[in-house]
N, C-alpha and C positions, 0 to 999 in steps of 0.2 A: 704424682699429681696430676692431676688428668687437665685437660686442656680445655679451658669453656667453651670454646669454639664448639668442641665435639661431643659436650654434654648440653647443650642447646639443640646439637643436631639430633641426640638422641633424645632429649626431650620433646620433638615436634614429630618424631616418628620417619628421620629422614633415614638414618640408621641403627642398626641391631646395636646393642651396646657390646658385644663379642666381636663385633668389627673394628673397631676401632681401638683395642686396650693396647697400650703404647707399648710394653713391654709384657708380654705374656711366656708364661712357663713354657719349657721346652715339652713337658710336659701335657700342656692342655690345648697344645696345638694338634696335638697327635689326636687327643680324645674328639676333639671337638668336629659334630658331622660338619659336611658342607653343608650351606645353604643350598636350597633345590631353586632353584629358579621359577616364579611361577608364569603362566602364558599371561601375557596381556589382556585385561578383559575389554572388548570392546564398550565404548561407550553408546548409554542407549538413544536409538535416534527418538525424536518426536513426533508424530501423523503429520504429513503435511497436507492439509488440501489442496488440489490443484485450483487455479482462477477457471472459472467456465471462459470459452471463448467461442465467441459466436461465428458462424459461418458466413462470411459476407460474402455473397453474392447479389449481385443487382438484377436478375434476373429474377429471384425467390422472392423479393423484397416487393408486398402487397399491404404494406401497415404503415400508418403513422397513426399518431397518438395525437389527440389532442387533451390536454391540460386544463383544468380550471383553480389554480391553487385557492386555499383561502389563508393558509397559514402554509410557517417556514417546514411543517413534518411534511409535507406535499412534496418533497426534494426526492423524497428514496422511492417515488413510483417515478420520477422523472429521471433518475440514476438506473433505474433497474431497465427498464426498454431501454434506453440512451446507449447503454451497456451493452447491450441484447443487440444492437443494433438497427433501433427502431428509430427514424426519424422525430422528434417532438414539437408539436406547437405547444407553446405555453402565454396563456393570457393571463396575463396580472391584474386584470381590471379590478378584481374583487379583494384585493390585498391591499394595505394600508401600507404606505411608502417605504415606510423603513427596514418592515419585514419584504416588500418586493425588488428591496435596491440588494438584500442581503440572498435573498435568493437567485436574483441576477447574476451575483457575484460567486453564488456557488455554482453557476449552472453555465458560467465563463471558464471556470476551472475546470468545471466535467469535460468540455468540447477540448479546451487545449490539452489533457492528460491523455482523452481518447483518441487525438488526433481529426477531430471533428470541427465544424466552424459553427457559429452563432452566427445569425442576421437578426436585427430586427425590420419586420414586418409592418407594422402601424407601431404608434405610441407604446400600447402598453399591449403588443403581444410579438415574441419571439419562436426562431426557429429555428430548433438544434441541430442540424443535420450531421451525422455518421463519417468517417473518411469516406467511404466505400460510394455516398450518395451524392452526386453531382446538383446544386442548385444551381439553376439559369435564371435571371433576370434583367430587369434594364437598370444598367449603371448612373440612368442620367438623375436616379431616384434617391441612388446611396450619397450622392454627390452634396443632396441638399439635405439629406438627415447629419452631416458633419457638424454644423455649425449651431443644431438644434437641442436644446438641454436633455438629457438623458429618459428624464420622465416630462415630457413638453404636453 
């Protein structure tokens, strides 16, 4: 009588049926050819697309992008340029408050993910600056904006 565990292994293809016979006859052992081990096949690898890395050199920076988004779908342009190391000025005055908040939340996350900074220039104008760009300004104005509402 065969072992149920071995039957299950044979059913799943984990062992050959000849490999686990409990008490094979001596004649069968001599006649059975030895199994030939096959070389393991390497798993196929998927193609990987490398992420473009912009060459961040402050001496080569000669562009600042200004965007006047009208809908949230315009974030693609903002993200592509910011990812390439271009500072972006965002004027959200032409957007509804709900979409403007959504866009600003996205831009804050984008700046955080790429180690940049996001600064409020005026009530509805924001500056996204990459990590390699230094922004200087008056610190007295920054403390006044802390108590103001986000969309004043």
